[in-house]
C-alpha positions in Angstrom: 72.7 -54.1 141.9 75.4 -56.7 142.6 75.1 -55.2 146.9 71.5 -55.1 146.6 70.7 -58.3 145.5 74.0 -59.5 147.8 71.5 -57.7 151.1 68.8 -59.3 150.2 69.8 -62.9 150.7 71.5 -62.3 153.9 68.1 -61.2 154.9 67.1 -64.3 153.7 69.5 -66.6 155.5 67.6 -66.9 158.7 66.1 -70.7 159.1 63.6 -69.6 161.4 59.8 -70.6 160.8 60.7 -71.9 157.0 58.0 -74.7 157.2 55.4 -72.1 158.5 56.3 -69.8 155.6 56.9 -72.5 153.1 52.9 -73.4 153.0 52.2 -69.6 152.8 54.8 -69.0 150.3 53.3 -72.0 147.8 49.8 -69.9 148.0 51.1 -66.2 147.2 50.9 -66.9 143.3 47.6 -68.6 142.3 48.4 -72.0 141.8 46.7 -74.6 139.5 43.2 -74.8 140.6 41.6 -78.4 141.1 37.8 -76.9 139.8 36.3 -75.2 137.5 34.8 -72.3 139.6 36.4 -69.1 141.4 39.8 -69.4 139.0 39.4 -65.8 137.9 38.8 -62.3 139.7 38.7 -58.7 138.7 40.0 -55.7 140.4 39.2 -52.0 140.2 41.6 -49.8 142.0 40.9 -45.8 142.6 43.5 -43.7 143.5 43.0 -39.7 144.5 44.2 -37.3 146.6 40.7 -35.9 147.8 40.7 -39.5 149.7 44.2 -38.7 151.3 44.9 -35.0 151.8 41.5 -33.6 150.6 43.5 -31.6 147.7 43.8 -31.6 144.4 47.4 -31.2 143.0 49.9 -33.2 141.3 49.3 -37.0 140.7 45.4 -36.1 141.6 43.4 -39.5 140.2 44.1 -42.8 138.8 42.0 -45.8 138.2 43.0 -49.4 136.9 40.7 -52.2 136.6 42.3 -55.7 136.1 40.8 -59.0 134.8 43.0 -62.1 136.0 42.8 -65.8 134.6 44.5 -67.6 137.0 44.3 -70.1 134.9 46.2 -69.1 131.6 49.4 -70.8 129.7 51.7 -68.5 129.0 52.1 -67.7 125.4 54.8 -69.0 123.3 56.2 -65.5 123.4 56.4 -65.5 127.4 59.0 -68.4 126.7 61.0 -66.7 124.5 61.2 -63.6 126.6 62.3 -65.5 129.6 64.8 -67.1 127.5 66.1 -63.4 126.5 65.4 -62.1 129.8 67.7 -63.8 132.7 66.1 -62.6 135.6 62.4 -63.3 134.6 61.8 -67.2 135.6 58.9 -68.8 134.0 58.0 -71.8 136.9 58.3 -75.9 135.4 54.1 -77.0 136.8 54.8 -78.1 139.7 57.2 -75.7 141.6 54.7 -73.0 141.9 51.8 -70.8 140.5 51.1 -68.4 137.1 48.5 -65.8 136.1 48.2 -63.7 133.0 46.2 -60.7 133.6 45.1 -57.5 131.3 44.5 -54.2 132.6 43.0 -50.8 131.9 44.0 -47.6 133.5 43.7 -43.6 133.6 46.1 -41.3 135.4 45.6 -37.5 135.8 48.2 -35.0 136.9 48.0 -31.3 137.4 49.6 -28.3 139.0 48.4 -27.1 142.4 46.1 -24.2 141.1 43.3 -26.2 138.8 41.4 -23.2 138.6 43.9 -21.1 136.6 44.3 -20.9 132.9 47.8 -20.2 132.9 50.1 -22.9 132.9 52.6 -21.9 136.1 56.1 -21.6 135.0 57.4 -23.5 138.4 54.5 -26.2 138.7 54.4 -29.5 137.1 52.5 -30.2 133.6 49.3 -30.8 133.1 49.2 -34.1 132.0 46.8 -36.9 131.5 47.9 -40.8 130.4 45.4 -43.4 129.1 46.6 -47.1 129.2 46.2 -50.7 128.1 48.3 -52.8 130.0 49.6 -57.0 129.5 51.2 -58.6 132.1 52.3 -62.1 133.9 53.3 -63.4 136.8 55.0 -66.7 137.8 56.4 -67.6 140.8 59.6 -70.1 141.2 61.5 -71.1 144.7 61.1 -68.3 147.0 60.6 -65.2 144.5 57.7 -63.9 142.4 58.5 -62.5 139.1 55.6 -59.6 137.3 56.5 -58.7 134.1 53.9 -56.2 132.1 54.2 -54.1 128.9 51.9 -51.0 129.2 51.1 -48.9 125.8 48.9 -45.7 126.0 48.8 -42.4 124.8 49.6 -39.4 126.6 47.9 -35.7 126.1 44.5 -34.7 124.9 43.5 -38.1 123.7 44.0 -39.3 127.3 41.0 -37.8 127.8 41.8 -36.3 131.3 40.0 -32.9 130.5 36.5 -34.7 129.6 36.8 -37.1 133.1 38.0 -34.7 135.9 35.5 -32.0 134.3 32.7 -34.1 134.5 33.9 -35.4 138.0 34.3 -32.0 139.2 30.7 -30.2 137.9 28.6 -33.4 138.5 30.1 -35.4 141.4 32.3 -33.4 143.5 32.2 -30.0 144.7 35.4 -28.9 143.8 36.6 -26.0 141.6 36.2 -26.3 137.5 39.8 -27.5 135.9 40.5 -24.1 133.6 44.2 -25.2 132.6 43.5 -28.5 130.0 44.5 -25.9 127.6 48.0 -26.2 128.7 48.5 -30.2 128.9 51.2 -32.2 127.5 50.4 -32.9 123.3 49.3 -36.3 122.2 52.3 -38.8 122.8 52.1 -42.6 122.2 53.6 -43.9 125.5 55.4 -47.3 126.5 56.3 -49.1 129.5 57.9 -52.3 129.8 58.6 -53.3 133.4 60.3 -56.0 135.3 59.8 -57.1 139.2 61.2 -59.2 141.8 60.1 -60.0 145.0 61.3 -62.3 147.2 59.0 -64.4 150.0 61.5 -66.1 151.9 60.1 -69.5 154.7 62.4 -67.5 156.6 60.4 -64.2 156.6 57.4 -65.5 157.4 56.2 -66.6 161.7 53.3 -67.7 162.5 51.9 -65.8 165.7 49.2 -67.5 167.3 46.4 -67.3 164.6 48.3 -64.6 163.0 50.9 -64.8 160.3 53.4 -61.8 159.6 55.5 -62.4 156.7 58.1 -59.3 154.9 58.9 -59.2 151.4 61.8 -57.2 150.1 62.0 -56.4 146.3 63.4 -54.8 143.2 62.8 -54.0 139.7 63.2 -51.5 136.6 61.0 -50.0 134.4 61.9 -48.8 130.7 60.0 -46.3 128.3 59.4 -42.7 127.2 56.8 -42.5 130.5 58.7 -43.7 133.2 62.0 -45.0 133.3 63.3 -45.8 137.0 65.1 -48.6 139.3 63.3 -49.3 142.2 63.8 -51.2 145.5 61.6 -51.7 148.8 59.9 -54.0 151.1 56.4 -54.9 152.1 55.0 -56.4 155.2 51.9 -58.1 155.8 49.6 -58.8 159.1 47.2 -61.6 158.5 44.7 -63.2 159.6 43.9 -67.6 159.4 42.0 -67.1 156.5 43.8 -64.1 154.9 47.1 -65.8 155.4 47.7 -66.5 151.4 46.2 -63.5 150.3 48.5 -60.7 148.5 48.7 -57.0 149.4 46.0 -54.6 146.8 46.9 -54.1 143.7 47.8 -50.4 142.7 48.1 -48.1 140.1 51.9 -47.6 138.9 54.7 -47.1 140.4 53.6 -48.4 143.3 54.6 -51.4 146.5 53.9 -54.2 144.5 51.2 -56.4 144.9 48.8 -59.0 142.7 45.3 -58.3 144.9 45.2 -62.4 145.1 42.8 -63.9 147.6 41.4 -66.7 148.6 37.3 -67.6 148.5 36.1 -67.8 151.9 32.7 -70.0 152.1 32.2 -68.8 155.8 33.4 -65.8 157.9 35.5 -63.3 157.4 39.6 -62.2 156.3 41.6 -59.2 157.1 45.0 -58.1 156.9 46.9 -54.9 157.9 50.2 -54.2 155.4 52.4 -51.1 154.8 55.6 -50.5 153.2 58.0 -48.2 152.0 60.0 -47.9 148.2 62.7 -46.1 146.8 62.7 -45.5 143.0 66.0 -43.8 141.1 64.3 -41.9 138.2 65.8 -41.2 135.2 62.8 -40.5 133.2 59.6 -38.9 134.2 57.2 -37.8 130.8 54.7 -36.1 134.0 57.7 -34.0 135.0 60.4 -34.0 131.9 57.5 -33.2 129.5 56.8 -34.2 125.7 60.1 -36.4 124.3 59.2 -35.3 120.3 58.3 -32.0 121.0 59.3 -28.7 123.4 56.9 -28.2 126.1 56.5 -27.2 129.7 58.4 -29.3 132.5 60.1 -28.9 136.0 63.2 -30.0 137.2 62.7 -33.0 138.8 64.9 -34.9 142.2 66.6 -38.0 141.1 65.1 -40.3 143.6 62.0 -40.6 144.9 60.5 -42.6 147.7 57.0 -43.8 148.6 55.7 -45.3 152.2 52.3 -47.0 152.5 49.9 -48.6 155.3 46.6 -50.4 154.6 44.1 -52.8 155.8 41.9 -55.4 153.4 38.6 -57.3 154.2 38.0 -60.7 152.8 33.8 -61.8 152.6 32.9 -64.5 150.3 33.9 -63.5 147.1 34.4 -60.0 147.8 37.9 -58.2 148.7 38.0 -54.3 149.8 41.0 -52.2 150.7 42.1 -49.2 151.3 45.8 -47.9 151.0 46.9 -44.4 152.4 50.3 -43.8 150.7 53.0 -40.9 151.6 55.7 -39.7 147.8 58.3 -37.3 148.6 58.3 -34.2 146.4 59.6 -35.0 142.4 60.3 -32.0 141.6 61.9 -28.7 143.0 59.7 -26.7 143.2 57.0 -29.0 144.5 55.8 -27.3 148.5 55.1 -30.3 149.7 55.1 -34.5 149.6 52.0 -36.0 148.0 49.2 -37.7 150.7 46.6 -39.9 148.9 44.4 -42.8 148.5 43.7 -45.6 147.0 40.8 -48.3 147.4 40.5 -51.1 145.4 37.4 -53.5 145.5 38.0 -57.4 144.1 35.4 -59.7 143.0 36.7 -63.6 142.1 34.6 -65.9 139.8 
């Protein structure tokens, strides 16, 4: 980890384009708002393999609804956490911006053959995760810290069978899933995640009316659902009207992004984005199986990689984005890598 941090700071050492980059950096996390309008936004994120590879397998569906309060003052407990977690900084009022966000979501995981009522011995368990999350993002100097606490339930109470069956029967022409009787048993799920993203001015470049920015990041997640360390980088190429926007919010685990964007009263803006991330995985309940009872499991790979690319368009108070994600094999008997799409729609008010 020490070597990684040194490497990130070496990447950030170039002085080129510092003034232009500082202007963009100061807007990456929402700043204090002067008026009483447009200071919040809501984002609906939808991820599914049908809008990527066109199949139903592995991580097959994820939805996340998030409300961002751009004016929120951090509660006292957040400052106490910052005192005990030396890697999490809460900015002083004049040094940057901060926001609090609240999420509700559901993830579904299935084996390759969803029409079979028998759990395949060499394929992943059936599982669903229903959760709520509270997150904080704050900018200090040249970096953005995110701290998120997630609590939920894995198992039949997560309503995976009901949701997938209704969608396949009444919305799509996909086969009816018959294997949900094999899903992991009910278990409370808890995840605590921290992530730091560097946005140094030296890695922000102005090319005519376009802005290119590069952002390395590191992070860690701890819990009975996921335990892993992650690192990688992302990039954005944006038009002038979208130069201070952030990459879209995704369903975790994923590359970072708050989905923040500014209202465009006239015209429209766009951005192209992408990135790569590697995760060293110690615990993944959706592969390792239940924590407290015996269950089906598969032998996972200790390292998993993501690569993504996408586009976002902003018009007025709205933002629409699409991301294509390639995820390396997560377990040893997996036949191929995952390819899935992610669509997010945001409205600022």
